[in-house]
N, C-alpha and C positions, 0 to 999 in steps of 0.2 A: 737644619736649615737656619741661616742667619735671620734674625728678627726682621730687619729691613727688607730682605728679599722675600720673606714670608708675607709681609704686609703688601708688597707690590703684587705678589701672586694672588692674595685674597682679593685685592681690588680688580685685578685682571679677570679672575674667575667670575666675580659678581657682575662685572660689566658685560662679559661675554655671554653669561647665562641670564642676564637681566634680573638678577636676584637669585639667591640660593638659600636652602635651609642650612641650619647649623650642622646637621648631620652630614649633608652633602659636602660642606666645606671641610669638616674633620676628615672625611674619607679621602677627599682629593689631596689634602695637605699631609695626611698621615700624622696628625698631632693629637695630643690629649685634649679633652674638653676644657681643662683649665688653661692650657696654652692658648687655645682659640679664644676663650673668654677674655683673657688678658689682651690679646691682639685686637679683638673687636672693640674693647674698651678704649684702647689707644686710638684706633682709627675713627671711632665715633666721637671722641673728644676733639679730634682735629677736624671734624665736620666732613670726613670722607665717606663714611658709610652711615646707614641708619638702620637700626633694628626694627623690624615689623613683626606682626604676629606670624609665626611660622618661618621666619628667616631674616635675611639681611639684604638690603638693596644699597645701591650707590646713593649717597645723599644728594638731594637737589637735582634729580634726574627728570624733573618736569620740563615741559617744552618752553617754559619761560626763561630758561638760562640764556644769558647773553655772552657773546664773545668778548673776552677782555681786551682783544686787540682792535677790533673794528666796531664793536657794539651791536652787531646784528644778532638775531636769534641764532642759537646753535642747534641745527637739526641733527637728529640722531644719526642719519645716514652719512654725514660728512664731518661730524664733530671729532675734535681731537682733545685729549685730556692730558695735561702735564702736571707733574708733581715736583715741588721744590724740595730742597734738602731739609727745610723746616716743616714739611708735611702739608704745605698749602697746595690746593688743587686749582689749576688754571684751565679754563675752558676756551677753546678756539672753535669758531664755527666751521672751519675748513682747513685743509692742509696748507693753503696759501697763508692764512693768518697764523696757523700753527708754526710755520717756519719763520714768519716775521716775529712771532712771540719768542721763539728760541733765540733769535738774533738780539733781541732787546732785553729779555728778562734775565735776571741773575739767579744762579743756583738751581737750575732745572736738573733734576736727577733722573727722571724717567718720563716717558711719553707713550700714549696709546692713541691709535687712530682706528677708523672703521673702514674695513674693506668695502670699496664702492659697489662691487657686484654681490658679494655674499653677506655683507653686513655683519661680519665677524670682527672681533677685536684683533688688532695688529700691533705688536710691539714695534714702535716707530723705527728703531735701528735695524729691524729685520724686514722692513717693508720696501715696496717698490712704488715709485711715484711717477705718474704720467703728467707731465708739465705742459700746459697750454693745449689740451685737446680742444676740438671744436665742440665742446659741451660746456654750457654755462650752468654751474650748480650753485654757486654762492658768490664768492669774491672773484675779482679779475686781476691777474690772469688765473685761470683755473688750475688747480693741482689736485689730482685724484690719488687715493691711497689704495694699494693692493697688497695682499699677503703673498701672492704668488706672481712671479714674473710672467708666466704664461697668460694669466688673466690680463695683466697690463698690456702685453703684446696683442692680445685679441682686441682690446679696446682701442689700442693705437691703430690697428688695421682699419677700423671703421671711422675713427674720429681724429686721427693724426696725433701730433704732440711728440714729445721726447720722453723716453723712459729713463729714469735715474734711480740708482740705488740710494740708500741712506747717505753713504759717504759723499756721493756726488751732489745730492741736493743740499746736504749740510754745508759742503764747501761753497756751493752756489750762493746760498743765502747768508752764510757767515763771512765769506771772503770777498764776494763781488761788490763793487760799488753799487749803491742803491739804483743808479741810473741804468745798470745792466741787468737788474733782476727781471725775469727769473732765469737768467743764464742760458739763453739759446733756444728755449721753447721748441717750436716745430722743426722736425727733421725727419 
């Protein structure tokens, strides 16, 4: 496995499990202890992970983290985390700010969101997004993240909004004039 891909996978696993032991990481990645040690050294030097007694956690996962886009606190349930090509970690409080951040930040190489129902980690390009549901969770207009389309559809039945896959929401936030965001909402 390529080192950068392995680093992304480490961060995804630690985020998803809210911390992991070194043994669990080694087993999940099927790498040697030395390879994992080197990977964790790199990620720790970049401020992405922190070693604790018995394992590894995402660095700075306290509730005091602020959204780099709007400045609000970044709650665990709606938070998005982006990684730049230089290894910098950018936190957004919600998918709305996350998409805005993608529009304005340079060099974003990966992104993770949190499934609104199951609170599991979602690789942003594989996610589904419910735009402008009748639910206020953070910023306005609301955008919720889901790992599975069926969950987004269930939420849409009760709260309205428009379901978009990653390509659609990316196009919406990247290509549309700011006056037209979030590209159509309720439908």
